[in-house]
N, C-alpha and C positions, 0 to 999 in steps of 0.2 A: 908320128905314132908314139914316140917315147913320152909325150906330155899328157897322155890320157889319165894317168894316176892323179895329176893335179886337178883335173876336172872333177874327179870323185872326191878329192880332198876339199874342194871349194864348198861342199855341202856343210862342212864343219863350221864355217863362219856364221851363217844364219842360225844354225843350231845353238851355237854358243851365245849369240845375241839373245835368242829366245830364253835360254836358261837363265841368263843374267837379269832379264826384264821380268820374268814370270813372278817372282815374289812381290813385285810392286803393283801388279795388276789386281784390281778389285774382283771379288767373287760376284757372281750373278745374284741379284736380289731374289730372283725366282728360285734358284738353286738353294739359297740359304733358307728361304721360307718353306719350300715344299719338300726338299730332301733332308735338310739338316734340322728342320723345325725350329729355327732360331729367328724369331720375329724381330728382336732388337737389332741384330746385325743386318737383317733384311731392310729394316727401316733406315738404318744408317747408310746402307748401300744405295737405296732409292734416293735419299737426301743428297748423297754425293753425285749421283747421275743426273738428277732432275734439278738440283740447285734450289730446292724449296724445303721448308720445314715440315709442312703438313703433307704427309704421303699416305694417309690412312685410306684415301680413295683408291690409290694404286694397289695397296696391300689387299683391299677387299676385292678388287678386280681380279687379281691373281688367284685368290682363294676361290672366287666364284668360277673362274675358268677351270680350275683344278677339279671342282665338284662336277662340272659339266663333263669333263673328260673321263672322270671315274664312272659316270653313269652311261657313257657311250658304249654300245655293244660293239665288240671287235668281231670282224668277219675273217674267216679262214680263207686261204687261197682257193680252195675248192668251191666254197660258197661264192666267192668273188667271180670265179669263172662261170658259175651257173647263172649269174645275173646277166640277163640279156643286154641291158643298157651298158654295162661295163665291159662286156666281152669284146666288142668292136674296138674300143679304145685300147684295151690291153693288147689285142692282136696288132694294132697299128704301132704301138710302142715297141713290141717285140720285133716286128719286121724292120722298123727304122733302125733299131740298135743292131740287128743282124747285118743290115746293109753297111752301117758304120764299121763293123768289125771286118767285113769282107772287102771293103774298098780301101781301108787303111787310113781313114780320116782321124781315127783316134791316135795314131802314131804321130801325126803332124802336130 
């Protein structure tokens, strides 16, 4: 029982490894293009990930997907529950997750 503080202290090792490695990890090309609006860095990131010089097709695919997502109508929770097709699936997920909570599987 006197060794349990060492178990909590062991979390420090992976955290330190992640902090040291983080500056060397590349940023996501999608993030650079859509959030930071930096096309040149996004192209460089795509080139690094894909290993090819011409990444214009990938850039256009990301931009097209972004346009489609902006045009998609978002549905509220109440509207989702009113939809007959989704109601059964939502109820199934809620019952399943409730059973997980009650039987203790999430603790394992």
